[in-house]
VOGU-3710 file (C-alpha; in Angstrom, 3 decimals, decimal comma):
1> mkitvigcgy> 141,203/-5,456/-10,830  142,224/-3,116/-13,643  144,231/-4,383/-16,596  146,486/-2,786/-19,175  147,474/-4,326/-22,503  150,751/-2,950/-23,848  150,951/-3,190/-27,630  147,631/-3,260/-29,479  148,435/-5,046/-32,686  146,733/-8,309/-33,573
11> lgathaacla> 147,400/-10,047/-30,245  146,987/-7,006/-28,020  143,813/-5,616/-29,582  142,184/-9,046/-29,387  143,294/-9,588/-25,788  142,150/-6,129/-24,694  138,689/-6,395/-26,256  138,129/-9,904/-24,931  139,198/-9,032/-21,367  136,867/-6,035/-21,457
21> slgfevlgve> 134,063/-8,348/-22,584  134,743/-10,455/-19,477  133,933/-7,400/-17,355  137,341/-5,873/-16,628  138,295/-2,237/-17,055  141,039/-2,328/-19,677  143,479/0,318/-20,860  145,272/-0,418/-24,119  148,694/1,152/-24,619  149,540/1,851/-28,255
31> idparrsale> 152,269/4,286/-29,334  151,378/4,250/-33,045  149,059/7,289/-33,348  147,212/6,051/-36,448  146,512/2,632/-34,936  145,531/4,139/-31,583  143,145/6,604/-33,244  141,505/3,808/-35,214  141,056/1,658/-32,120  139,560/4,573/-30,190
41> rgvlpffepd> 136,951/4,816/-32,946  136,322/1,081/-32,754  138,071/0,424/-36,065  140,489/-2,482/-36,493  143,550/-2,040/-38,722  143,354/-5,737/-39,677  140,718/-8,355/-40,439  139,584/-10,826/-37,791  136,067/-12,344/-37,723  133,848/-11,283/-34,768
51> lpellveqve> 136,450/-8,882/-33,362  135,193/-5,612/-34,953  131,779/-5,940/-33,307  133,359/-6,843/-29,962  135,755/-3,892/-30,124  132,976/-1,390/-30,844  130,848/-2,828/-28,067  133,610/-2,592/-25,458  134,777/0,902/-26,476  131,210/2,193/-26,367
61> sgrlrftddm> 130,671/0,553/-22,955  133,594/2,519/-21,522  135,326/-0,632/-20,288  138,011/-0,305/-22,975  139,996/2,782/-23,878  143,464/3,527/-25,254  146,464/5,710/-24,450  150,127/6,206/-25,337  151,068/7,307/-21,825  153,031/4,717/-19,806
71> aeaaafgdvh> 152,693/6,762/-16,608  148,908/6,638/-16,992  149,079/2,910/-17,657  151,206/2,255/-14,567  148,868/4,257/-12,343  145,825/2,490/-13,825  146,755/-1,162/-13,978  147,092/-3,903/-11,397  148,122/-6,382/-14,098  150,022/-5,366/-17,233
81> fvcvgtpqra> 149,954/-7,707/-20,255  152,860/-7,237/-22,686  151,627/-8,112/-26,180  154,163/-6,484/-28,493  155,668/-8,235/-31,495  158,832/-10,345/-31,645  159,658/-10,411/-35,372  162,622/-12,169/-36,897  165,798/-10,116/-36,573  167,030/-8,346/-39,698
91> dgmgadlsyv> 170,563/-9,680/-39,153  169,722/-13,333/-38,497  167,115/-15,928/-37,602  166,734/-15,028/-33,924  163,789/-13,129/-32,435  163,996/-9,345/-32,208  163,283/-8,599/-28,547  163,675/-4,817/-28,824  159,917/-4,220/-28,633  159,465/-6,416/-25,552
101> egavaalapy> 162,471/-4,944/-23,774  161,469/-1,423/-24,811  157,955/-1,836/-23,477  159,162/-3,146/-20,111  161,863/-0,477/-19,852  159,310/2,267/-20,583  156,865/0,936/-17,983  159,353/0,172/-15,189  160,096/3,727/-13,921  156,418/4,262/-13,111
111> ldrptlvvgk> 155,795/1,029/-11,194  155,726/2,297/-7,632  153,376/-0,277/-6,081  152,944/-4,072/-6,128  151,985/-5,148/-9,621  152,204/-8,047/-12,072  153,764/-7,752/-15,531  152,615/-10,637/-17,745  154,354/-11,528/-20,988  152,210/-12,999/-23,762
121> stvpvgtaer> 154,620/-12,459/-26,658  156,472/-15,452/-28,088  160,050/-15,109/-26,836  163,263/-17,152/-26,588  163,572/-19,184/-23,410  165,340/-17,133/-20,736  163,625/-13,844/-21,570  161,233/-13,772/-18,600  164,007/-14,225/-16,057  165,971/-11,369/-17,615
131> lqeilrttap> 162,926/-9,068/-17,603  162,251/-9,941/-13,967  165,737/-8,780/-13,056  165,323/-5,554/-15,041  162,100/-4,731/-13,212  163,524/-5,561/-9,796  166,456/-3,200/-10,329  164,704/-0,320/-12,147  161,101/-0,186/-10,869  160,589/1,981/-7,742
141> ageavevawn> 158,585/-0,845/-6,130  161,521/-3,240/-6,636  160,763/-6,839/-5,733  157,070/-6,033/-5,332  156,902/-6,006/-9,145  156,599/-9,560/-10,438  156,836/-11,087/-13,891  154,704/-13,973/-15,153  154,615/-15,658/-18,560  151,288/-16,567/-20,126
151> peflregfav> 151,822/-17,557/-23,791  149,091/-16,984/-26,355  147,698/-19,702/-28,609  145,536/-17,686/-30,981  144,564/-19,040/-34,383  143,965/-16,296/-36,909  140,321/-16,453/-37,890  139,345/-17,811/-34,453  141,126/-15,368/-32,141  138,078/-14,223/-30,173
161> kdtiepdrlv> 136,983/-17,758/-29,364  140,552/-18,802/-28,529  140,841/-15,908/-26,045  137,475/-16,223/-24,331  137,306/-20,031/-24,516  140,962/-21,174/-24,624  141,801/-24,862/-24,916  144,429/-24,444/-22,185  146,058/-21,789/-20,013  149,771/-21,891/-19,270
171> lgvlseraea> 150,892/-19,816/-16,283  154,629/-19,397/-15,770  154,888/-17,875/-12,297  157,284/-17,473/-9,388  154,769/-16,966/-6,586  151,335/-17,979/-5,372  150,288/-14,322/-5,583  151,070/-14,182/-9,311  149,152/-17,405/-9,891  146,178/-16,101/-7,905
181> llrevyaqpi> 146,043/-12,869/-9,927  146,107/-14,728/-13,232  143,458/-17,151/-12,042  141,304/-14,111/-11,224  141,854/-12,701/-14,725  140,862/-16,014/-16,303  138,194/-16,969/-13,765  135,470/-17,347/-16,398  137,240/-19,787/-18,754  138,634/-21,700/-15,761
191> aggcpvivtd> 135,105/-22,053/-14,382  134,100/-23,377/-17,795  136,600/-26,226/-17,480  139,671/-24,840/-19,242  142,768/-26,809/-18,163  145,411/-24,779/-16,306  149,107/-25,673/-16,377  151,091/-23,869/-13,688  154,801/-24,028/-14,332  158,135/-22,214/-14,259
201> fptaelvkva> 159,380/-19,516/-16,639  161,419/-21,715/-19,020  158,627/-24,232/-19,552  156,047/-21,506/-20,152  158,339/-19,839/-22,685  158,978/-23,120/-24,499  155,334/-24,193/-24,813  154,383/-21,892/-27,714  157,506/-22,447/-29,816  157,398/-26,187/-29,129
211> ansflatkis> 153,747/-26,330/-30,243  154,436/-24,320/-33,393  157,483/-26,422/-34,214  155,436/-29,612/-33,875  152,705/-28,247/-36,160  155,284/-27,106/-38,706  156,866/-30,551/-38,590  153,528/-32,250/-39,199  152,739/-29,995/-42,166  156,175/-30,434/-43,720
221> finamaelcd> 156,024/-34,189/-43,160  152,913/-34,567/-45,267  154,376/-32,204/-47,868  157,463/-34,441/-48,033  155,108/-37,374/-48,589  153,470/-35,362/-51,391  156,844/-35,176/-53,135  157,025/-38,977/-53,037  153,435/-39,262/-54,246  154,242/-37,010/-57,206
231> vtgadvvtla> 156,913/-39,387/-58,477  155,081/-42,639/-57,690  151,529/-41,776/-58,736  150,148/-42,150/-55,211  147,450/-39,866/-53,769  148,630/-37,840/-50,746  145,084/-37,022/-49,611  144,156/-40,698/-49,366  147,501/-41,362/-47,693  146,807/-38,657/-45,097
241> daigfdarig> 143,312/-40,043/-44,485  144,723/-43,514/-43,909  147,479/-42,555/-41,478  145,240/-39,957/-39,833  142,978/-42,695/-38,452  145,854/-43,691/-36,190  144,982/-41,955/-32,909  148,675/-41,388/-32,240  148,941/-39,312/-35,422  145,550/-37,709/-36,088
251> rrflnagvgf> 144,294/-36,148/-39,313  144,549/-32,453/-38,435  147,425/-30,513/-40,038  148,063/-33,398/-42,442  146,988/-31,373/-45,457  149,581/-31,281/-48,214  149,831/-28,122/-50,282  151,941/-25,021/-50,755  153,002/-25,025/-47,117  152,645/-22,760/-44,116
261> gggclpkdir> 153,201/-19,025/-43,770  152,029/-16,221/-41,516  153,667/-14,355/-38,688  154,197/-17,303/-36,338  155,320/-20,683/-37,673  158,129/-19,566/-40,033  159,772/-17,054/-37,713  159,176/-19,148/-34,578  160,947/-22,259/-35,868  163,871/-20,115/-37,033
271> afraraeelg> 164,105/-18,287/-33,719  163,862/-21,617/-31,876  166,821/-22,971/-33,843  168,788/-19,794/-33,199  168,142/-19,992/-29,459  169,131/-23,675/-29,352  172,427/-22,752/-30,976  172,990/-19,999/-28,382  172,352/-22,560/-25,640  174,846/-24,991/-27,161
281> vkdalrflhe> 172,294/-27,626/-28,201  171,834/-26,791/-31,894  171,813/-30,488/-32,875  168,592/-30,966/-30,893  166,695/-28,760/-33,354  168,681/-29,383/-36,510  165,642/-31,107/-38,012  163,809/-27,754/-38,056  166,183/-26,585/-40,776  164,880/-29,333/-43,059
291> idrinirrrk> 161,289/-28,533/-42,033  161,882/-24,965/-43,214  163,492/-26,163/-46,468  160,592/-28,499/-47,280  158,169/-25,636/-46,701  160,003/-23,252/-49,037  160,379/-26,022/-51,623  156,593/-26,274/-52,000  156,436/-22,749/-53,409  159,110/-23,587/-55,975
301> rvikiarael> 157,189/-26,728/-56,880  154,131/-24,656/-57,865  156,292/-22,476/-60,123  157,700/-25,610/-61,773  154,233/-27,081/-62,372  152,971/-23,738/-63,707  155,813/-23,601/-66,208  155,003/-27,133/-67,399  151,283/-26,366/-67,712  152,080/-23,289/-69,802
311> ggrlpgkrva> 154,155/-25,223/-72,292  157,511/-24,505/-70,739  157,361/-20,756/-71,334  156,173/-18,181/-68,785  156,735/-14,686/-70,283  153,590/-13,187/-71,765  151,203/-15,660/-70,159  148,300/-14,567/-67,985  147,828/-16,319/-64,629  145,058/-15,849/-62,071
321> vlgaafkpns> 146,070/-16,315/-58,448  143,218/-17,061/-56,060  144,451/-16,036/-52,636  146,922/-13,562/-51,167  146,555/-14,152/-47,415  148,556/-16,999/-45,908  145,316/-18,627/-44,716  141,560/-18,066/-45,056  139,581/-15,785/-42,707  142,567/-13,452/-42,438
331> ddirdspale> 144,162/-10,533/-44,271  147,629/-11,489/-42,996  150,122/-11,645/-45,866  153,256/-12,184/-43,775  155,359/-14,901/-45,410  152,331/-15,850/-47,516  153,082/-18,701/-49,948  150,350/-17,444/-52,284  151,744/-13,933/-52,543  155,343/-15,113/-52,913
341> iaatlhekgv> 154,340/-17,407/-55,780  152,441/-14,551/-57,437  155,424/-12,200/-57,125  157,841/-14,824/-58,450  155,696/-15,463/-61,515  155,545/-11,717/-62,167  159,339/-11,526/-62,002  159,455/-14,218/-64,679  157,366/-12,153/-67,086  153,900/-13,481/-66,298
351> rvvvhdpeai> 150,921/-11,145/-66,148  149,555/-12,023/-62,709  146,087/-11,016/-61,489  145,377/-11,676/-57,807  142,071/-12,017/-55,983  141,492/-12,340/-52,241  138,331/-11,613/-50,227  140,187/-9,606/-47,558  143,918/-9,298/-48,242  144,043/-7,152/-51,394
361> pparkkhpel> 144,831/-3,845/-49,583  147,930/-5,151/-47,711  148,970/-7,208/-50,754  148,763/-4,176/-53,039  150,824/-2,167/-50,564  153,572/-4,804/-50,478  153,430/-5,770/-54,166  152,108/-2,828/-56,183  153,602/-4,376/-59,320  150,908/-7,063/-59,370
371> eyadtieaac> 147,388/-6,648/-60,747  144,393/-7,147/-58,470  140,745/-7,940/-59,142  137,665/-7,423/-56,992  135,943/-10,600/-58,157  137,007/-14,160/-58,906  135,638/-13,889/-62,422  137,582/-10,687/-63,149  140,805/-12,273/-61,905  140,304/-15,337/-64,094
381> egadlvlhlt> 139,115/-13,570/-67,233  141,392/-14,575/-70,097  143,719/-16,555/-67,803  145,893/-19,253/-69,329  146,212/-20,872/-65,889  144,449/-20,520/-62,522  146,284/-21,095/-59,238  144,213/-21,901/-56,152  146,569/-20,984/-53,286  144,471/-19,941/-50,260
391> ewleyrsvdp> 141,576/-22,171/-49,236  138,848/-19,550/-48,847  135,347/-21,051/-48,868  134,524/-18,792/-51,820  137,074/-20,617/-53,962  135,952/-24,081/-52,955  132,358/-23,237/-53,888  133,114/-21,798/-57,358  131,141/-23,366/-60,216  133,809/-24,883/-62,508
401> valgavvagk> 131,485/-24,667/-65,533  130,902/-20,926/-65,065  134,584/-20,314/-64,373  135,533/-22,241/-67,482  133,518/-19,785/-69,563  135,782/-16,827/-68,718  139,290/-18,334/-68,848  141,471/-18,722/-71,909  142,589/-22,185/-70,863  140,910/-24,603/-68,486
411> rmidgrncld> 144,037/-25,353/-66,495  144,117/-25,232/-62,708  146,739/-25,905/-60,044  145,044/-26,777/-56,753  147,728/-25,728/-54,295  145,588/-26,631/-51,294  144,197/-30,023/-52,347  140,657/-29,138/-51,402  138,773/-28,595/-54,683  136,211/-31,046/-56,077
421> laayadagwt> 138,442/-32,605/-58,721  135,685/-34,700/-60,249  133,515/-31,613/-60,811  136,383/-29,794/-62,518  137,192/-32,794/-64,683  133,541/-33,083/-65,725  133,635/-29,380/-66,700  136,607/-29,996/-68,989  139,390/-28,725/-66,746  142,863/-30,194/-66,295
431> vrslgrptvg> 143,765/-29,940/-62,617  147,235/-30,484/-61,215  147,579/-30,918/-57,466  150,503/-31,345/-55,102  150,882/-35,049/-54,414  147,829/-36,241/-56,364  147,415/-37,625/-59,877  146,410/-35,099/-62,534  142,720/-35,122/-63,449  141,104/-34,083/-66,717
//
């Protein structure tokens, strides 16, 4: 079996390299010439642990190569994975399907033999059925071209492991042949015990957005509890520990802080709400509007605390921001709470200096008005206030005594509730957290 991966951004490049590592011949289709050239040289245009080495290995082995030619891809592949993006639409909250539809429309005229087109992109329910009809009516092979939906569940920072050793496989298929082909593709993880859920198109399409909506709800729930803790003097971390022991709830994703960001959760819950409204059941997902509002409110809360810590006046102050990526082990700044807070403070007259182990290049491109530092110490030098906004290990392991020697004021806002508060208090710092009593 030969496989193509159409769209070699974060999802596609990871999927292509991992499938090649499983022994398949893989052809990646990427129309962006700069990105394609980089991938052909084994260079990733983004940061993801373990993937650079895997990409180089598979390109050098000859199992993985890249093209921009759809005719070549159609002639090469028995299974075509569609991995293009579905960003939020510019004119609303719904998903922009132009890349998915464009990819399928470009491939269809060359499909002249039985083949399987597999969607991995996160799409509104109903998309797979529509694409199936497009292929049946425009591909030369007609009904011999089948669609399947196989949603991705990658966690940035763990994408290679999540592809090669997934915690579940969801196969939305219409025929036994489509199921058999996908089981062949994923034979290795299935043999390793990975659960397989075989279902219809609508269920397969709903799984990813339902999962992301649940995670977003859990995060915003504990952040709502943090708001109550702030006004009552309770400790949200202890609260989360206590309710997390309930097996029905669990402790994971019960970490209060500045909220979620990235390219999935924010746009997926908005697109999910938009699709529910199109289907006439908007009340079913009305709660997601409040989930979104709670999440955005956390960023405003940090600005409010910063103003209070700086004596009620922001202009002219110097603030160090530790973190630009939306999460650690990533350079993804899409909808990053850390970067939005930094930009907002700058707009209010604050001199903001940002540090991040990996995300400075994309952050500088998006926000050239901010200052950036290559080291934690340089970012914090002379700072009146330090904001810890992305939970990189480097930040959690900083020596508070040494850091206190370079700042102008030993004031910290722990926006991720993961610093050693006792150690900072002992070093003379005042630390404000979200949903925890002030220390120092």
